[in-house]
N, CA and C atoms as an extended XYZ file, in Angstrom:
303
Properties=species:S:1:pos:R:3:atomname:S:1:resname:S:1:resid:I:1 pbc="F F F"
N         0.595       -1.398        0.259 N   MET     1
C        -0.129       -0.304        0.018 CA  MET     1
C         1.027        1.147       -0.107 C   MET     1
N         2.391        1.523        0.579 N   ALA     2
C         2.693        2.343        0.656 CA  ALA     2
C         3.311        2.961       -0.784 C   ALA     2
N         3.332        1.900       -1.292 N   GLY     3
C         4.086        1.984       -2.971 CA  GLY     3
C         3.105        2.950       -3.605 C   GLY     3
N         1.542        2.663       -3.121 N   SER     4
C         0.927        3.276       -4.327 CA  SER     4
C         0.465        4.610       -4.217 C   SER     4
N         1.074        5.358       -3.346 N   SER     5
C         0.745        6.817       -2.917 CA  SER     5
C         1.889        7.104       -3.861 C   SER     5
N         2.795        6.691       -4.552 N   LYS     6
C         4.361        7.373       -5.520 CA  LYS     6
C         3.787        7.595       -6.608 C   LYS     6
N         2.087        7.187       -7.010 N   GLY     7
C         2.182        7.423       -8.416 CA  GLY     7
C         0.854        8.493       -8.461 C   GLY     7
N         0.513        8.860       -7.407 N   LYS     8
C        -0.675        9.928       -6.938 CA  LYS     8
C        -0.054       11.232       -7.913 C   LYS     8
N        -0.907       12.272       -8.513 N   SER     9
C        -0.542       13.346       -8.666 CA  SER     9
C        -1.085       14.340       -7.855 C   SER     9
N        -0.473       15.317       -7.930 N   THR    10
C        -1.379       16.953       -6.706 CA  THR    10
C        -2.773       16.845       -7.308 C   THR    10
N        -3.156       16.650       -8.147 N   GLU    11
C        -4.354       16.733       -8.651 CA  GLU    11
C        -5.513       15.479       -7.469 C   GLU    11
N        -4.943       14.459       -7.053 N   ASP    12
C        -5.587       13.808       -6.306 CA  ASP    12
C        -5.918       14.526       -4.971 C   ASP    12
N        -4.855       15.286       -4.546 N   PHE    13
C        -4.999       16.386       -3.258 CA  PHE    13
C        -5.060       17.477       -3.279 C   PHE    13
N        -6.351       18.106       -3.568 N   PRO    14
C        -6.667       19.407       -3.631 CA  PRO    14
C        -5.972       20.578       -2.390 C   PRO    14
N        -5.354       21.308       -2.882 N   PRO    15
C        -4.701       22.404       -1.694 CA  PRO    15
C        -5.833       22.645       -0.752 C   PRO    15
N        -4.973       23.296        0.417 N   LEU    16
C        -6.142       23.658        1.379 CA  LEU    16
C        -6.750       24.933        0.978 C   LEU    16
N        -7.599       25.406        1.717 N   PRO    17
C        -8.370       26.722        1.097 CA  PRO    17
C        -7.261       27.586        1.342 C   PRO    17
N        -6.531       28.690        0.568 N   GLY    18
C        -5.697       29.804        0.600 CA  GLY    18
C        -4.626       29.599        0.454 C   GLY    18
N        -4.348       28.279        0.460 N   LYS    19
C        -2.761       27.364        0.539 CA  LYS    19
C        -2.635       27.131       -0.785 C   LYS    19
N        -1.944       27.619       -1.980 N   PRO    20
C        -1.583       26.848       -3.252 CA  PRO    20
C        -0.475       26.157       -3.001 C   PRO    20
N        -0.388       25.402       -3.956 N   TYR    21
C         0.607       24.026       -4.128 CA  TYR    21
C         1.986       24.600       -4.088 C   TYR    21
N         2.920       24.210       -3.773 N   ILE    22
C         4.118       24.415       -3.522 CA  ILE    22
C         4.490       24.693       -5.391 C   ILE    22
N         5.102       25.845       -5.844 N   GLY    23
C         5.284       26.532       -7.038 CA  GLY    23
C         4.274       26.502       -7.837 C   GLY    23
N         2.714       26.576       -7.464 N   GLN    24
C         1.622       27.103       -8.205 CA  GLN    24
C         1.942       28.642       -7.777 C   GLN    24
N         1.082       28.963       -8.923 N   ALA    25
C         1.171       30.514       -8.930 CA  ALA    25
C         0.086       30.901       -7.871 C   ALA    25
N         0.326       31.942       -7.551 N   SER    26
C        -0.350       32.923       -6.747 CA  SER    26
C        -1.974       33.574       -7.503 C   SER    26
N        -2.999       33.257       -6.814 N   PRO    27
C        -3.954       34.099       -7.375 CA  PRO    27
C        -4.082       35.387       -8.403 C   PRO    27
N        -4.543       35.295       -8.943 N   SER    28
C        -4.572       36.841      -10.009 CA  SER    28
C        -4.984       37.775       -9.179 C   SER    28
N        -4.658       39.171       -9.230 N   PRO    29
C        -5.290       40.109       -8.697 CA  PRO    29
C        -6.792       39.873       -8.831 C   PRO    29
N        -7.423       39.949       -9.968 N   ALA    30
C        -9.048       39.720       -9.985 CA  ALA    30
C        -9.488       38.873       -9.310 C   ALA    30
N        -8.483       37.828       -9.083 N   ALA    31
C        -9.302       36.506       -8.098 CA  ALA    31
C        -9.328       36.850       -6.584 C   ALA    31
N        -7.919       37.384       -6.663 N   GLN    32
C        -7.901       38.032       -5.169 CA  GLN    32
C        -9.021       39.068       -4.461 C   GLN    32
N        -9.435       39.647       -5.825 N   SER    33
C       -10.115       41.027       -5.481 CA  SER    33
C       -11.507       40.521       -5.428 C   SER    33
N       -12.184       39.355       -5.885 N   THR    34
C       -13.259       38.891       -6.106 CA  THR    34
C       -13.490       37.852       -4.674 C   THR    34
N       -12.555       37.483       -4.114 N   GLN    35
C       -12.398       36.689       -3.019 CA  GLN    35
C       -12.325       37.679       -1.965 C   GLN    35
N       -12.003       38.525       -2.025 N   ASP    36
C       -12.108       39.721       -0.724 CA  ASP    36
C       -13.398       39.889       -0.973 C   ASP    36
N       -13.968       40.344       -1.811 N   VAL    37
C       -15.509       40.831       -1.748 CA  VAL    37
C       -16.164       39.961       -1.077 C   VAL    37
N       -16.370       38.653       -1.885 N   LEU    38
C       -16.955       37.396       -1.131 CA  LEU    38
C       -16.691       37.446        0.403 C   LEU    38
N       -15.695       37.461        0.787 N   LEU    39
C       -15.279       37.689        2.000 CA  LEU    39
C       -16.173       38.501        3.150 C   LEU    39
N       -15.969       39.860        2.655 N   GLN    40
C       -16.634       41.317        3.285 CA  GLN    40
C       -17.895       40.693        2.910 C   GLN    40
N       -18.761       40.032        2.173 N   GLN    41
C       -19.979       39.738        2.172 CA  GLN    41
C       -20.301       38.926        3.200 C   GLN    41
N       -19.456       37.733        3.245 N   ILE    42
C       -20.008       36.825        4.242 CA  ILE    42
C       -19.748       37.543        5.940 C   ILE    42
N       -18.832       38.240        6.175 N   LEU    43
C       -18.842       39.017        7.597 CA  LEU    43
C       -19.971       39.923        7.659 C   LEU    43
N       -20.467       40.309        6.476 N   THR    44
C       -21.421       41.475        6.729 CA  THR    44
C       -22.781       40.589        6.833 C   THR    44
N       -22.993       39.586        6.654 N   MET    45
C       -23.920       38.466        6.522 CA  MET    45
C       -24.068       37.852        8.408 C   MET    45
N       -22.879       37.369        8.401 N   GLN    46
C       -22.830       37.452        9.653 CA  GLN    46
C       -22.834       38.224       11.014 C   GLN    46
N       -22.633       39.166       10.730 N   LYS    47
C       -22.945       40.376       11.690 CA  LYS    47
C       -24.639       40.714       11.730 C   LYS    47
N       -25.157       40.478       10.522 N   GLN    48
C       -26.556       40.924       10.608 CA  GLN    48
C       -27.306       39.498       11.050 C   GLN    48
N       -26.591       38.269       11.042 N   GLN    49
C       -27.315       37.327       11.339 CA  GLN    49
C       -27.022       37.044       12.942 C   GLN    49
N       -26.025       37.901       13.576 N   GLY    50
C       -25.914       38.252       14.844 CA  GLY    50
C       -26.779       39.134       15.629 C   GLY    50
N       -27.309       40.343       14.478 N   GLU    51
C       -28.174       41.313       14.956 CA  GLU    51
C       -29.142       40.999       15.089 C   GLU    51
N       -29.824       39.800       14.150 N   LEU    52
C       -31.045       39.393       14.056 CA  LEU    52
C       -31.557       38.399       15.209 C   LEU    52
N       -30.635       37.834       15.440 N   LEU    53
C       -30.581       36.773       16.865 CA  LEU    53
C       -30.868       37.865       18.061 C   LEU    53
N       -29.714       38.611       17.928 N   GLU    54
C       -30.339       39.474       19.236 CA  GLU    54
C       -31.550       39.856       19.481 C   GLU    54
N       -31.817       40.403       18.084 N   MET    55
C       -33.717       40.803       18.160 CA  MET    55
C       -34.334       39.716       18.541 C   MET    55
N       -34.091       38.707       17.838 N   GLN    56
C       -35.310       37.612       18.279 CA  GLN    56
C       -35.093       37.626       19.821 C   GLN    56
N       -33.999       37.649       20.706 N   ARG    57
C       -34.007       37.212       21.968 CA  ARG    57
C       -34.399       38.336       22.588 C   ARG    57
N       -34.406       39.615       22.369 N   GLN    58
C       -35.349       40.416       22.943 CA  GLN    58
C       -36.996       40.469       23.109 C   GLN    58
N       -37.189       40.388       21.387 N   GLN    59
C       -38.542       39.851       21.360 CA  GLN    59
C       -38.865       38.903       22.172 C   GLN    59
N       -38.127       37.698       22.415 N   ALA    60
C       -38.632       36.610       23.481 CA  ALA    60
C       -38.749       37.384       24.652 C   ALA    60
N       -37.653       38.237       25.415 N   GLU    61
C       -37.658       38.641       26.522 CA  GLU    61
C       -39.093       39.322       26.510 C   GLU    61
N       -39.208       40.478       25.975 N   GLU    62
C       -40.616       40.958       25.621 CA  GLU    62
C       -41.632       40.321       25.951 C   GLU    62
N       -42.077       39.714       24.890 N   HIS    63
C       -42.926       38.504       24.848 CA  HIS    63
C       -43.292       37.663       26.249 C   HIS    63
N       -42.073       37.160       27.180 N   ARG    64
C       -42.370       36.616       28.327 CA  ARG    64
C       -42.563       37.752       29.389 C   ARG    64
N       -42.451       38.946       29.371 N   LEU    65
C       -42.787       40.197       30.184 CA  LEU    65
C       -44.167       40.360       29.854 C   LEU    65
N       -44.541       40.777       28.884 N   LEU    66
C       -46.175       40.855       28.688 CA  LEU    66
C       -47.028       39.416       28.978 C   LEU    66
N       -46.781       38.330       28.469 N   ARG    67
C       -47.410       37.186       29.023 CA  ARG    67
C       -47.553       37.347       30.353 C   ARG    67
N       -46.437       37.451       31.136 N   SER    68
C       -46.496       37.538       32.712 CA  SER    68
C       -47.122       39.281       33.518 C   SER    68
N       -47.390       39.894       32.548 N   GLU    69
C       -48.308       40.932       32.841 CA  GLU    69
C       -49.666       40.802       32.686 C   GLU    69
N       -49.802       39.898       31.400 N   LEU    70
C       -51.418       39.441       30.907 CA  LEU    70
C       -51.972       38.613       32.354 C   LEU    70
N       -51.016       37.703       32.658 N   GLN    71
C       -51.672       36.646       33.577 CA  GLN    71
C       -51.534       37.390       34.816 C   GLN    71
N       -50.656       38.500       35.467 N   ARG    72
C       -50.879       39.170       36.613 CA  ARG    72
C       -52.689       39.939       36.576 C   ARG    72
N       -52.714       40.366       35.301 N   GLN    73
C       -53.934       41.219       35.017 CA  GLN    73
C       -55.154       40.136       35.290 C   GLN    73
N       -55.081       38.775       34.787 N   ALA    74
C       -56.196       38.194       34.928 CA  ALA    74
C       -56.539       37.700       36.325 C   ALA    74
N       -55.028       37.506       36.848 N   GLN    75
C       -55.484       37.316       38.427 CA  GLN    75
C       -56.300       38.262       38.975 C   GLN    75
N       -55.759       39.271       38.722 N   ILE    76
C       -56.283       40.534       39.546 CA  ILE    76
C       -57.670       40.532       39.245 C   ILE    76
N       -58.430       40.475       38.176 N   ASN    77
C       -59.779       40.313       37.327 CA  ASN    77
C       -60.697       39.386       38.335 C   ASN    77
N       -59.950       38.332       38.091 N   VAL    78
C       -60.410       36.610       38.991 CA  VAL    78
C       -60.405       37.475       40.426 C   VAL    78
N       -59.772       37.977       41.447 N   GLU    79
C       -60.000       38.559       42.508 CA  GLU    79
C       -61.060       39.622       42.414 C   GLU    79
N       -61.057       40.725       41.731 N   LEU    80
C       -62.381       41.313       41.587 CA  LEU    80
C       -63.610       40.867       41.636 C   LEU    80
N       -63.442       40.040       40.635 N   GLU    81
C       -64.765       39.404       40.215 CA  GLU    81
C       -65.106       38.466       41.539 C   GLU    81
N       -64.219       37.595       42.153 N   ALA    82
C       -64.766       37.417       43.396 CA  ALA    82
C       -65.422       38.283       44.291 C   ALA    82
N       -64.549       39.525       44.739 N   LYS    83
C       -65.233       40.251       45.802 CA  LYS    83
C       -66.570       40.709       45.326 C   LYS    83
N       -66.565       41.286       43.840 N   VAL    84
C       -67.758       41.944       43.691 CA  VAL    84
C       -68.680       40.310       44.060 C   VAL    84
N       -69.001       39.420       43.645 N   ALA    85
C       -69.738       38.300       43.739 CA  ALA    85
C       -69.826       38.325       45.401 C   ALA    85
N       -68.973       38.399       46.019 N   ALA    86
C       -69.157       38.373       47.335 CA  ALA    86
C       -70.049       39.310       48.183 C   ALA    86
N       -69.904       40.099       47.760 N   LYS    87
C       -70.767       41.621       48.297 CA  LYS    87
C       -72.375       41.028       48.392 C   LYS    87
N       -72.978       41.562       49.358 N   PRO    88
C       -74.477       40.910       49.590 CA  PRO    88
C       -75.363       41.607       48.579 C   PRO    88
N       -76.528       40.536       47.974 N   GLY    89
C       -76.828       41.394       46.423 CA  GLY    89
C       -76.342       41.428       45.380 C   GLY    89
N       -75.234       41.151       45.064 N   THR    90
C       -74.349       41.610       44.069 CA  THR    90
C       -74.236       39.997       43.491 C   THR    90
N       -74.561       39.192       43.907 N   SER    91
C       -74.640       37.625       42.913 CA  SER    91
C       -75.676       37.260       41.906 C   SER    91
N       -76.671       38.170       42.270 N   ASP    92
C       -77.689       38.290       41.181 CA  ASP    92
C       -77.522       39.420       40.127 C   ASP    92
N       -77.562       39.118       38.848 N   PRO    93
C       -77.225       40.349       37.834 CA  PRO    93
C       -78.434       41.345       38.124 C   PRO    93
N       -79.610       40.996       38.326 N   ASP    94
C       -80.764       41.642       38.670 CA  ASP    94
C       -80.621       42.960       39.624 C   ASP    94
N       -80.137       42.241       40.673 N   SER    95
C       -80.061       42.986       41.810 CA  SER    95
C       -78.729       43.940       41.915 C   SER    95
N       -77.761       43.594       41.267 N   ALA    96
C       -76.523       44.349       40.944 CA  ALA    96
C       -76.859       45.544       40.211 C   ALA    96
N       -77.801       45.242       39.457 N   ALA    97
C       -78.458       46.274       38.120 CA  ALA    97
C       -79.253       47.150       39.092 C   ALA    97
N       -80.194       47.055       39.917 N   LYS    98
C       -80.682       47.649       40.872 CA  LYS    98
C       -80.135       48.768       41.557 C   LYS    98
N       -79.029       48.023       42.262 N   THR    99
C       -78.336       48.375       43.287 CA  THR    99
C       -77.705       49.936       42.728 C   THR    99
N       -77.385       49.187       41.434 N   ALA   100
C       -76.478       50.521       40.842 CA  ALA   100
C       -77.390       51.481       40.310 C   ALA   100
N       -78.600       51.549       39.943 N   GLU   101
C       -79.645       52.746       39.847 CA  GLU   101
C       -79.896       53.386       41.374 C   GLU   101
């Protein structure tokens, strides 16, 4: 098996990204410029993705706070309804209306 690698050409082993083969020409200025533009676009997109994730986190926190406030308000409403129902003469809607008049 060790002898089988002698006949392999460099085409069988592509270079690592950004690392040309020994003796291989460097990328042309146009190719380097395109690569730089693409890298900048990737970095910009990663930054935007981070900002979107932060916005999602903030919205989730606001949603949690609003849900908590709604639950608190619902509990207050239940307590108020219980107090109103506990007053004499207010358990019957007709008598409550007469009392209001």
